[in-house]
N, C-alpha and C positions, 0 to 999 in steps of 0.2 A: 755624441754618437757621429761616427765618420760618416761621410758622405758613400752609400753604398755598401755599407758595413753594419747593416742592423743585426742585433744580436738574436742568436737564437734559442736564447732561454727564456727565463720567465718574465722580462719586461717585454719581449716581443708578445710572448702570450697574452699578459695584461694589455698591451695594446691592441692585439688583435681583439679581445673580448670585449674591450671597452668603445672601440671603433666600431664592432658588429652592434654591440647591444643600443648604442648611441642610433645608429644607422636604423635598426628596426623598430626603436622608438620612433624615430621620426616619421618615417614611412606609415608607419601604424597608426598616428596620429591625424595626418595629413589624408589617409585614407578614411577615416571616421570623419573629418569634416566633410568631404565631397562626398560621402554615402550618407551623412547624418545618423552616423551610429553614435550615439551616447556612451556605451560603452567604451569605445575607442578614445572619446575627446574629454571623458571626466574619470576621473579613479573613483568618484561617488556621486551619485547625484546632488549631495548637498555639497559639494567642494568645486572649487572655481576649475573650467578648464584649460588644456594646454592650447594657447592662440597658434592659429597656422605658422606665423612668423618663428614660434619658437619651435614648433616642427620640424621646419624647414632648416633651422640653425642647428637642430640635433642632427638631423640628416647630413648637412655638410661637415659638422665635428667629426661625425663617426666616418665619413667619407676618407676625410682628413688622415685621420688617426690611421685608417685601414691601407690609405696610399702609403704614409710614411712607414708601414712598416714591411711594405714590399717594394720600399726604393722609389716611387713614383712622386719624386719632391714637389714638381711643378703643380701636381691638382693639388698637393696639401696645400701649397701657397696660395691657388686659387682661392680655395674653400676658407682659409684664414682671412683672407681679404674681403669676401662676401660676408663673414660673420660678425668680424669688426666693425662694418659699413653699418648692416642693421642693427648693430647695438650702439654705435656713436650716434647716429639718426634717432633712435627712439629714445636717447639720454637727452638728446637736442629738443626734442617736441615737450619732454617733461620740463626742462629749464626752462625755454622760451615760449610755453605754452602755445605752441602752433601744432599744425598737421600737413606732414609734407607728404602724405599719400601713400605711406609704405604699410600702413597697419591692415590695408585690405586689398593690398594689391594682388593676393593670390585668389581671393575671393571675398564676396558680399556678407559681412558678418552681420548676424542680426541684432538690433540693438538690446532684444530681449535677454541676450545672453551676457551682457557686460555692459551695466548702466551708463558708464563711462569708457572713453574712450575706446569704442569696439574694435576689437581685434588687437589692442595694443597689448604688448608682453608688460609685464611688472618693473619697476624700474631695478629691482634686485636681478632678476632675469637678465636685463640688457646690461649691467654691470659684468655678469660673470660672463656673459657672452663676449663682451668687448675684451676682458681678460683673455680668455678662452682664443679668441680671432688673433690678439697678440701673439699668445702662445704658438700657435701654428705658423703664423706667419715667420716666426724665429726659427722653430724648429726645422721649416723649410731651407734655410739657407744652407751653403754647402760648407763654408767657414766657419769654423768652430771659435767660440770667444770665450774669456776666460772667465767672466762672470755669467755665461749663459746658463750653466745649470743653476745657479742659484736664484736668478729672475726668473726661468721656468719653475722651479719647483716651489716657489714663492706663490706664483701666480695660481699653480696648481692647487696648493696647500687652501689658500685664500677660497677660492672657488667650492672646495670641497669643504671648509669650516663653515663659509654660509648655508650652502645647501643643508649640511647635517644639522645648523641650528634651526633651518626651518622645518627640517623633518621631526625635531626634536618638538618644536611648536604644535605641529600637527599630531603628534602621540602623546603631549600633554596639555593639548586643547589651548594652548598659550597662544591666543589670536596675532599678539603684538608682535611674536617671532616670525612670522612668515606673513605678518601685513603691517608695513610701516606707513603710517599715517594714514591719509584719506585715498591712498594710491591702490592699485589693482595689487592683489596678492598672488604671490607664486603657487603655481598648481602643485600638487602632491607628486604628481609621477615627474615634473620638472626638477624636483629635489634628486631622484634618483638619477635622471640623465646628468645632472653635474657631477655627482659623485664617480659616474662612469667618465667622462670627460675629465676631470681631474685626475683621475688614476693613470689613463692615458699619458697624459700629459707629466704625470711626475714620475714613469717609469723611463719615459725618454729623459728626463732629467737625469736622471740615477745614472743610467747607462752613460750618458754623456758626461758625468762627474768622473764616473771611472775610467773613461778614454783619456781623462788629463791627468789622473793622477795616478801615483801607486798605493798600493795599499787599500786600507778600510778607506771608503767616502767620507768627507768632512760634512756633507751636507744636511743628514738626517737632523742632527742637532737643532741647528738652525731654523729648518722646516718643522720642526715639531713647535720651537718657539712662536714662529710665526702663525700657528695653525692654531694654537692657543691665544694668542692675543687677538687674532679676527673673531674665535667664538667667542671670547671676553667681551669686545666691543658689541657684536652683535646681542649678547646677551644684556648688556649694558642700556642699550637702546631702546631694547624690548622691556625692561624694568622700567625706565624711565618712563615710556610710555603708561605703564601699566600704572605707575605712581601717579602720573598726572591724570589718567583718567578716573584712580579712586580720588583724588582732589575734587575734580570736576562732580564727581556723584555725591559728594559730601556736601559741597556747595549748593547742590540742589536740594538734599535732603534736609539740610538747615534751611534752607529759603522757602521750603513746603512746609517743615515745622513750623517756621516762623508765622507762616499765612494762618496756618492750623490754630495758633495761640489767639493771634487777633482775632479770628473769626469767633473762637469761643469766647474771649472776652467782650467783644461786640454784642453776642447773643445774649450773655449775660447781663450787661449792661442795658441792653433793650429789655429782656424780662424785668427788672428792677424798675425800669421807668414806666413801663406799663403798669406795674403795681400801684405806684403811686398815683397814675393818672385814673385808674380805676375808684381810688378814695376819693379824687379831685371829681370825677363823674357823678359819681353815685351822690354825693352831697351836693350838686347843681342840679339833679333829675329830683331827689326825692327831699330835700332840704338837708337840714343842718342836723345829724345824728345827736345822739344822745352821747355825753361823753364817755360813759362805759362802751358804746358799741363802737365809736371810734378807736378808743386806746385798745381794745380788743383785738380788731382789723389791724393796727398799725405795729403792735406786737406781734402779730403772727407774720408780716413782712420782715420785720427784725431777726424774728426766728429763721425763717425760710431763706432770706439773702444776708450770708452774714457780714457781707460788707458794711451793712448798716451799723450803727452806733445809737442813733435814734432817730424816731420820725416825730414833726412837731408842726402845730397849725400855726401861721404868722400872719397876722390880721394885715390890712393895707398901711397901717401906720409901724409895721415892721417889729412888733411886741409877739413875743411867743406866750401864746393863749396855753394851747394843749401841747404837753410833750410826753412821749413814751419809749421807754422807760425814764424815770427819773435818775436811777442809780446810773452813776457814772456819767450823767450829764448836768450835774448840778451847776455848772457855770454857764452851761446855755440857758438853763431854767431859771438863772437870776437875769435874765433881761424881762421875763414876766413881770414887769412892774403891777398890772392891774391883776394878777391872778393870785391864788394860792396852791399850795400844794395838799393834795390827800394822800396820806400814809396808806390806805387802804388799797389804793388801786396804780399807784405809782404813777399818775397822770396830775397834770394840773387841771384845777377845778375853775370854770367860770365862774365870776364873781359879779359882774355887771353885763351891762348888754354892748355886744361887739358887734360891729357893721356885718352885714351878711355875706357880704362877698370876702372869701377868704382863699388861703393856698396852701397846701401841705409843703413841708421842708424835711431833708432828712439830712443827717449828721453821719457821716461815714468814718470808720475805723479807719485810723493812721496806716498807709503801706497799703 
């Protein structure tokens, strides 16, 4: 687009619409902040607000596009310098974890509105404003450059692709598309503002390309490719974040499941041990029971706790005196040198005088 020769056709109309829309959006949000009007600040109470610096930059971008459409090139240059400065300073704050004091330069933001970095725009917002500011500065130059249409068009398509990716994230409730990592997320109406800014820059690049070439512009295929690549990278980053979140969720679920299994095992073992302790305590308090009563209680424990293979009474000389059941435990029963087996009840009968003190033992099934 040659200095002072702004097109009167559709590119100028697009620039007027984009510039007017951005200016009104920025002014409306700024008015909302100063009047505490939640409707103007938030697209919805559940969604993040547009920050004051973001609204100011949209007003400047809109002013720059309108000035460009009417040939006021110096005003466009001033707008571009301010926009790119705010964008770069915000990036520096994220990169070096510092606060240069620009987040609340327009007004003091309540911390409850934004838990971290009150008043600071999202990193993706800062990126788009940096690109837009450089584009406005390049558009305000009098002299044309051979590659200016390509550079401007690439920047415009990148900004629009990022904004559309964020918009799709809101529409599909895919949080990772509009919120990268632990940082602040881009507001919903911010995405519409960047679509307008991208359209205005792209219209200028289109006319600028036509002014340098004869015939059909060659810019469209390249810009389409850049837009597709940018959208693909945004989607790839979002899908990667979702995959990492899913892996973390699975690890946490497995850890919780492992803790539940361990708790269940501990509870089961405790119940088994208490059963054996009851047999021993009953023996201590009421004296030695009859072999039939002892075997009956031991068999009940074997039946109720399937981990048992058998329960026996071992005297202080480590001889097995009683054992229930005998079937399947013939090897253990062989250690009862002073006992004989009874085929009637499946236990080892006492054949002599054993010491009064004793202890129950159990044999568990393998595995």
